[in-house]
N, C-alpha and C positions, 0 to 999 in steps of 0.2 A: 653333484647336484648342479643343475643348470638353471639359469634364470632367463627370462625373456622380457623385453620391454615393448609395449605397444605404443606406437606413436599416436598422440591425440591431437585433435584440432580444436580450435576455439569454437564455441557454439555459433551457429549462423547469426548474422546480424539481422535484427528485425527492423523492418521498414513499414511505416504506416501506409495503408492503401488509401489514396485520396480520390475523391470524385474528379471527373474531368475538369479542366481549367475553367470551362464556362460556368460550372456550378460552384466552384470554390477558388478563391484567389488569395494567396498569402500577401498581406500588406506589409508586415514587418515581423521581426523576431524581437519580442520584448525581453531583452536580457536584463540581468541584475548586476552587470559589470559596472563598478563604480570607478570612474576615472580618477586617478590621483590617490586612490586608496588601495585598490586591488593590484596584484602583481600583473604587469603588462603582459607577461607570458600567458596568463590565463585567458587573454583575449583570443588566443589561437583556437581554443576549444569553442569559444563563442562563435567565431567565424565559421568553424566547421559545421555547427548546427545550422547557421543561417544558410550555408550552401546546400545542406541536405533539404532544407525546407523550400529552397528557391526563393528566399526572402530578399527583396530589393533593399531592405533597410534594417539596421540594428539599432534598437533603443538602448542607450546607456544612461547612467546616472552621473550627475555633476558632483561627485564627491559625497561626503556625508556631514558637511558643516553648513549651517544656514548662512546666507549671504551677509547678514548683519554681524555675524560672529567670525567670519573668515578673515584671515590675515593675507597680506600680499603673497606670502609664500604658499598658502593654501590655494589661492587662485592660480598662481603660476604652475603649481604641480598638476592641478586638474586640467588646465589648458594644454600643457605639454602632453599629458597622457591621452587626452582626447584627440590632439593633433596626430599622435602616433597611431591611435586606433583608426581614425578616419582614413589616413593614408594607406594603412595596411588593408582595410576593408575595400578601399577604392580599387586596389589591384584586382579584386574579384568582382568589380562592378557593383559593390554594395555601398549604400549611403549609411552614415552614422548620424543619429539625432539624439539630443538630450531629452530625458524625462523632465517635465515641468512640474516641480513638486516641492513641498515644504521640506526644510531640513537639508537643502542642497543649495548650490550656487545658482540654481534656476528656480528660486522660490517666488519670483515675481518678474514682471516684464523687463524692468530696468536692469536688475542683476543679470537676467538671461542675456540681454543685449550686450552687456559689458563682457560677459564670459565669451560669447560668440566672437566678439571683436578680439579678445585675448587669444582665442584659438587661431584666428586668422593671422594675427601677428606672430604667433609661435612658429608658423611655417608658411610664409607667403607663397602663393601659387599652388598650395596643396588642395586636397579635396575639401569641399564645402561641408560644414557642419551646421545643421539646423536644429530646431527645437520642436517638441510637442507642446500642446497647450491644453489646459483644463481649467475650469473655474476655480480659483483659489478658495479654500474653505472659508465660509462666513463672510466673503467679500460681496457687498451689494452688486447688483447687476451692472449699474452704470460704471462702477470702478473696475469690475472684471472686464467689461467690454472695452474700456479705455486702455487697459493693459494689452488686450488682444490686438487692438488697432495699432499700438506701437510696435508690436512684435510680428504682425501678420506677414510681412515680407520674408520672414525667417521660419514660418511654421510649416512643418512637414505633415503633421497629423494632429487631430484633436481627440482626446478621450471624452466621449459623450456620456454624461450621466447627470442626474439631478439629485443633489444633496442639499437639504435645508431643513432646519438649521444644523450647523455642525456637520456630523457624518450621518444624519438621519436620511435614509435612502427613500426617495420619493419615486413614483413612476416618472418616466421621462417627461411626460406631458406636464408634470408639476412645475417645471421651469421652462415652459414652451417659449415664452417671450424672450428669455435670455438666449435660447438656442436659435430662434429665428434671427435675432439680431446678430448673433455670432456668425451664422452661416452667411448672412448678407455681407458682413464685413470681410469674410474670407473669400467670397467670390471675386474680390478685387485683387487677390494674390496672383502673382505672375505664374506660379506653378500649381498643379493640382494638389489638393490637400485631402488626406484620408480622414474620414469620420468614423471612429472606432467605438462601437457601443461597449462600455466597460462594465458597469454595475447594474444589477437589477435588485429590487427589494428582496431581502431574505435569501439572496443567491438562489432564487427559485427558477429552475430551468423552464418551468411551464410558462414563464412570463417573457422569455426571450423572443419568441416569434412576434408577439404583439408589440413589444418594445421596438423591435426592428421595423415593424410597420409604422410605428410612430416616428421613428427616425427618418424613414423614407418620406413621410408626409412633411416633416419639418424641413427637410432639404428642398422639397418642392421643386424638383428639376424642371426647367423650362425646355423649350425646343432645342436650345443650344446644348444643354446637358454638360456644361463645362465648369471647372473650378473645384467641385467637391466630389469625392468618391466615397460611397458608403460601402 
């Protein structure tokens, strides 16, 4: 009796077909890597995805502990992990920026600034780490904007959506005054800031085009067209 073995090859890798760059541009890869909690080696796979997408930035999360509950050891662990991620990504020409979110060390402007300073101290001369921004849930407009103004020199992108009260999803125009003021504040930033439309009511795809038009109107680009990218 004789046997034979046929060599097999792995299935071909599938790659998405994207429109030309003029029609679609990748602003960032919104990863769910949590600095200080996740195995640093898992960031290798995150970077691989960002390279495939041609993303200039990777969004990471600042641990999984709220700033008011964090210990000095928690902050140090997140800062060191973020420093490592940023330096590794920088070797590929990719920036790293923190999600601005409750339940993390970037749950407010002041905690976020403190963490960014800690990341810088963790590796002087290393790649710069910035932050995203979004309106903190249930925070009145004036307080949300005050936080943005404190943070704006460190903002890489904003998640644009209108929730009020709580997580009630409004049409973007429902908080138009907040967003006009936010975009006015961000035009003073030294570097371009991406405006990323994040949520629509009921996750309804039919609303995306109209909400995008509203975003464009809120940005109200002038002749200079500088500062904000939609």
